[in-house]
N, C-alpha and C positions, 0 to 999 in steps of 0.2 A: 317903193320907188316906181316911177313911171317914165315912159319915153318923153324926152323933152320936146318932141315935135307933135306927137299925137296923143300923149298921155295914156297910151296902152300899158297894161300891166301884165300881159301874157308873155313873159320872158322865155327865151330858149337858150340853151348852151350851143354855141357855134364855134367851130375851130377857126382861129384867125391866123393870118400869115405872119404876124409879128412885125409888119411894116406899117408906117404911118407918116403923117406930116405934122410938123410943129404948128400948133394953132396959137399958143400964147405961152409966156413964161415969166417968172420972176426969180430973183436971187434972194434966198432966205439967209439972213445973217444971225438969227437967234433961233436956237434949237427948239422945236415944238415940244420935245420931251427928252429926258436923259437918253443917251445912246445915239443921238443923231449927230453926225459930223457936219459942221457948218464951215464955210457957206455951202449951200446946196442949191441947185437949180430945180425949182418946182415947175413942171410943165404940163400943159394940156395938149394931148396928142390926138389928132383925128386919125383913127385907124382906117386902113384902106377898105375895110369891110363896112364902114359907116359910123359905128359908135365912136365916141370920144372917151378918153380916160385920162386921169391925173396920174402922173408918175414923176420920176426924177430924170433929168437929162444928165448924162455922164459922157466922159471921153471927148469933151469939147471945151475949149477955152471960152470964157464969157464973151470976149470980143468977136468970136466966130459964130455966135448963135444968131440965126436968122429965122424969122417967121416964114413958114413955107418950106423949111429944109426937110429933106427926106430922112426918116429915122428908122431904126430897126431895134427890136426888143432884145435885151439880154437879161438873163435871170441871174441875180447875185445872191449868194448864200449870206444871210445876215444873222442866223441862229442855227443851231443844229438841225431843226426841222422846218426852217422858214426860208423861202426864197422869194425875193421881190422882183417884179418886172421893172427894169429901168431901160431907158432908151438912149441910144448913141447914134451919131450920124452914120449914114450908110457909106 
């Protein structure tokens, strides 16, 4: 993988605040694999630190979703040893 802006490949782990802004989203009505509850909101979140990440948007009715809304991460246990980052409105 490389940076989408400069194509650099020298990655570093950096602690993030868990806050971001909704860049884009779509509502998925067909599960990509068994075990996914649908419908789900698939979102691209611009983290406050700069990078963007794909995640789910939770805790928000579809009609209340707005590009640019402020979000905060929350980790949800989906299996005994697996937690996924999902974003909810602040």
